[in-house]
Biotite code that builds the C-alpha atoms (Angstrom):
import biotite.structure as struc

atoms = struc.array([
    struc.Atom([0.000, 0.000, 0.000], chain_id="A", res_id=1, res_name="MET", atom_name="CA", element="C"),
    struc.Atom([0.980, 3.608, -0.463], chain_id="A", res_id=2, res_name="GLU", atom_name="CA", element="C"),
    struc.Atom([0.338, 6.463, 1.924], chain_id="A", res_id=3, res_name="THR", atom_name="CA", element="C"),
    struc.Atom([-0.650, 10.046, 1.169], chain_id="A", res_id=4, res_name="ILE", atom_name="CA", element="C"),
    struc.Atom([-1.517, 12.867, 3.492], chain_id="A", res_id=5, res_name="ARG", atom_name="CA", element="C"),
    struc.Atom([-4.430, 15.168, 2.752], chain_id="A", res_id=6, res_name="LEU", atom_name="CA", element="C"),
    struc.Atom([-5.011, 18.583, 4.229], chain_id="A", res_id=7, res_name="GLU", atom_name="CA", element="C"),
    struc.Atom([-8.477, 20.030, 3.808], chain_id="A", res_id=8, res_name="PHE", atom_name="CA", element="C"),
    struc.Atom([-10.933, 22.472, 5.265], chain_id="A", res_id=9, res_name="GLN", atom_name="CA", element="C"),
    struc.Atom([-13.077, 20.890, 8.018], chain_id="A", res_id=10, res_name="PRO", atom_name="CA", element="C"),
    struc.Atom([-16.315, 21.544, 6.170], chain_id="A", res_id=11, res_name="GLU", atom_name="CA", element="C"),
    struc.Atom([-15.446, 19.095, 3.367], chain_id="A", res_id=12, res_name="ILE", atom_name="CA", element="C"),
    struc.Atom([-14.382, 16.199, 5.614], chain_id="A", res_id=13, res_name="LYS", atom_name="CA", element="C"),
    struc.Atom([-17.784, 14.497, 5.335], chain_id="A", res_id=14, res_name="GLU", atom_name="CA", element="C"),
    struc.Atom([-17.655, 14.616, 1.520], chain_id="A", res_id=15, res_name="LYS", atom_name="CA", element="C"),
    struc.Atom([-14.138, 13.191, 1.438], chain_id="A", res_id=16, res_name="ILE", atom_name="CA", element="C"),
    struc.Atom([-15.016, 10.378, 3.831], chain_id="A", res_id=17, res_name="LEU", atom_name="CA", element="C"),
    struc.Atom([-18.145, 9.556, 1.823], chain_id="A", res_id=18, res_name="LYS", atom_name="CA", element="C"),
    struc.Atom([-16.072, 9.229, -1.355], chain_id="A", res_id=19, res_name="LEU", atom_name="CA", element="C"),
    struc.Atom([-13.374, 7.173, 0.345], chain_id="A", res_id=20, res_name="LEU", atom_name="CA", element="C"),
    struc.Atom([-15.915, 4.858, 1.951], chain_id="A", res_id=21, res_name="SER", atom_name="CA", element="C"),
    struc.Atom([-16.818, 3.566, -1.512], chain_id="A", res_id=22, res_name="SER", atom_name="CA", element="C"),
    struc.Atom([-13.534, 1.602, -1.501], chain_id="A", res_id=23, res_name="PHE", atom_name="CA", element="C"),
    struc.Atom([-13.150, -1.745, 0.255], chain_id="A", res_id=24, res_name="SER", atom_name="CA", element="C"),
    struc.Atom([-10.957, -2.097, 3.331], chain_id="A", res_id=25, res_name="SER", atom_name="CA", element="C"),
    struc.Atom([-8.551, -4.150, 1.207], chain_id="A", res_id=26, res_name="ASP", atom_name="CA", element="C"),
    struc.Atom([-8.165, -1.203, -1.165], chain_id="A", res_id=27, res_name="GLU", atom_name="CA", element="C"),
    struc.Atom([-8.072, 1.655, 1.313], chain_id="A", res_id=28, res_name="LEU", atom_name="CA", element="C"),
    struc.Atom([-7.411, 2.152, 4.998], chain_id="A", res_id=29, res_name="LYS", atom_name="CA", element="C"),
    struc.Atom([-8.260, 5.530, 6.528], chain_id="A", res_id=30, res_name="ILE", atom_name="CA", element="C"),
    struc.Atom([-5.862, 6.550, 9.290], chain_id="A", res_id=31, res_name="VAL", atom_name="CA", element="C"),
    struc.Atom([-6.728, 9.780, 11.031], chain_id="A", res_id=32, res_name="GLU", atom_name="CA", element="C"),
    struc.Atom([-3.830, 11.527, 12.689], chain_id="A", res_id=33, res_name="GLU", atom_name="CA", element="C"),
    struc.Atom([-3.149, 14.605, 14.714], chain_id="A", res_id=34, res_name="ASP", atom_name="CA", element="C"),
    struc.Atom([-0.032, 16.093, 16.244], chain_id="A", res_id=35, res_name="ILE", atom_name="CA", element="C"),
    struc.Atom([-0.636, 14.221, 19.472], chain_id="A", res_id=36, res_name="PHE", atom_name="CA", element="C"),
    struc.Atom([-0.591, 10.813, 17.750], chain_id="A", res_id=37, res_name="SER", atom_name="CA", element="C"),
    struc.Atom([3.191, 11.129, 17.375], chain_id="A", res_id=38, res_name="ASP", atom_name="CA", element="C"),
    struc.Atom([4.631, 8.897, 20.119], chain_id="A", res_id=39, res_name="PRO", atom_name="CA", element="C"),
    struc.Atom([7.579, 11.295, 20.523], chain_id="A", res_id=40, res_name="ASN", atom_name="CA", element="C"),
    struc.Atom([5.499, 14.473, 20.614], chain_id="A", res_id=41, res_name="PHE", atom_name="CA", element="C"),
    struc.Atom([5.866, 15.205, 24.345], chain_id="A", res_id=42, res_name="GLU", atom_name="CA", element="C"),
    struc.Atom([9.590, 14.383, 24.353], chain_id="A", res_id=43, res_name="GLU", atom_name="CA", element="C"),
    struc.Atom([10.204, 16.583, 21.282], chain_id="A", res_id=44, res_name="ASN", atom_name="CA", element="C"),
    struc.Atom([8.103, 19.378, 22.774], chain_id="A", res_id=45, res_name="LYS", atom_name="CA", element="C"),
    struc.Atom([10.193, 19.348, 25.973], chain_id="A", res_id=46, res_name="LYS", atom_name="CA", element="C"),
    struc.Atom([13.445, 19.517, 23.970], chain_id="A", res_id=47, res_name="LYS", atom_name="CA", element="C"),
    struc.Atom([12.137, 22.421, 21.915], chain_id="A", res_id=48, res_name="LEU", atom_name="CA", element="C"),
    struc.Atom([10.915, 24.239, 25.031], chain_id="A", res_id=49, res_name="ASP", atom_name="CA", element="C"),
    struc.Atom([14.397, 23.925, 26.597], chain_id="A", res_id=50, res_name="VAL", atom_name="CA", element="C"),
    struc.Atom([16.106, 25.115, 23.408], chain_id="A", res_id=51, res_name="ALA", atom_name="CA", element="C"),
    struc.Atom([13.690, 28.051, 23.077], chain_id="A", res_id=52, res_name="TYR", atom_name="CA", element="C"),
    struc.Atom([14.256, 29.048, 26.705], chain_id="A", res_id=53, res_name="ALA", atom_name="CA", element="C"),
    struc.Atom([18.034, 29.086, 26.136], chain_id="A", res_id=54, res_name="LYS", atom_name="CA", element="C"),
    struc.Atom([17.626, 31.260, 23.039], chain_id="A", res_id=55, res_name="ILE", atom_name="CA", element="C"),
    struc.Atom([15.275, 33.585, 24.870], chain_id="A", res_id=56, res_name="LYS", atom_name="CA", element="C"),
    struc.Atom([17.502, 34.011, 27.941], chain_id="A", res_id=57, res_name="ASN", atom_name="CA", element="C"),
    struc.Atom([20.709, 34.367, 25.914], chain_id="A", res_id=58, res_name="GLY", atom_name="CA", element="C"),
    struc.Atom([22.468, 31.175, 27.047], chain_id="A", res_id=59, res_name="THR", atom_name="CA", element="C"),
    struc.Atom([22.156, 29.285, 23.742], chain_id="A", res_id=60, res_name="ALA", atom_name="CA", element="C"),
    struc.Atom([25.377, 28.510, 21.876], chain_id="A", res_id=61, res_name="LYS", atom_name="CA", element="C"),
    struc.Atom([25.341, 29.475, 18.214], chain_id="A", res_id=62, res_name="PHE", atom_name="CA", element="C"),
    struc.Atom([27.819, 28.359, 15.552], chain_id="A", res_id=63, res_name="TYR", atom_name="CA", element="C"),
    struc.Atom([28.848, 29.822, 12.225], chain_id="A", res_id=64, res_name="THR", atom_name="CA", element="C"),
    struc.Atom([28.638, 27.677, 9.097], chain_id="A", res_id=65, res_name="LEU", atom_name="CA", element="C"),
    struc.Atom([32.412, 27.438, 9.094], chain_id="A", res_id=66, res_name="GLU", atom_name="CA", element="C"),
    struc.Atom([32.453, 26.135, 12.677], chain_id="A", res_id=67, res_name="GLU", atom_name="CA", element="C"),
    struc.Atom([29.792, 23.533, 11.898], chain_id="A", res_id=68, res_name="VAL", atom_name="CA", element="C"),
    struc.Atom([31.684, 22.475, 8.772], chain_id="A", res_id=69, res_name="ASP", atom_name="CA", element="C"),
    struc.Atom([34.875, 22.003, 10.809], chain_id="A", res_id=70, res_name="ALA", atom_name="CA", element="C"),
    struc.Atom([33.025, 19.947, 13.447], chain_id="A", res_id=71, res_name="MET", atom_name="CA", element="C"),
    struc.Atom([31.465, 17.741, 10.783], chain_id="A", res_id=72, res_name="LEU", atom_name="CA", element="C"),
    struc.Atom([34.794, 17.230, 9.030], chain_id="A", res_id=73, res_name="GLU", atom_name="CA", element="C"),
    struc.Atom([36.396, 16.240, 12.329], chain_id="A", res_id=74, res_name="GLU", atom_name="CA", element="C"),
    struc.Atom([33.586, 13.786, 13.124], chain_id="A", res_id=75, res_name="THR", atom_name="CA", element="C"),
    struc.Atom([33.665, 12.256, 9.613], chain_id="A", res_id=76, res_name="ILE", atom_name="CA", element="C"),
    struc.Atom([37.422, 11.822, 9.741], chain_id="A", res_id=77, res_name="SER", atom_name="CA", element="C"),
    struc.Atom([37.134, 9.843, 12.996], chain_id="A", res_id=78, res_name="LYS", atom_name="CA", element="C"),
    struc.Atom([34.929, 7.228, 11.305], chain_id="A", res_id=79, res_name="TYR", atom_name="CA", element="C"),
    struc.Atom([36.425, 7.100, 7.810], chain_id="A", res_id=80, res_name="GLU", atom_name="CA", element="C"),
    struc.Atom([38.922, 4.368, 8.609], chain_id="A", res_id=81, res_name="ASN", atom_name="CA", element="C"),
])
């Protein structure tokens, strides 16, 4: 099976579901999702809240592109051999 994600205005949900219900369960499975269905949502939210707080209070560490490039090169070279 393939998966697609549809975004639509709430007022047309009934029409979409009516159309999709014409297919058999072997042909189509409807999986409703929301942001809270992500099993890592709360963990990710906490990490983002911490990062945002550091940015907001000025304690976040920022890197230039050159610094990031150097760190990546160093990490890659450790595992090349």
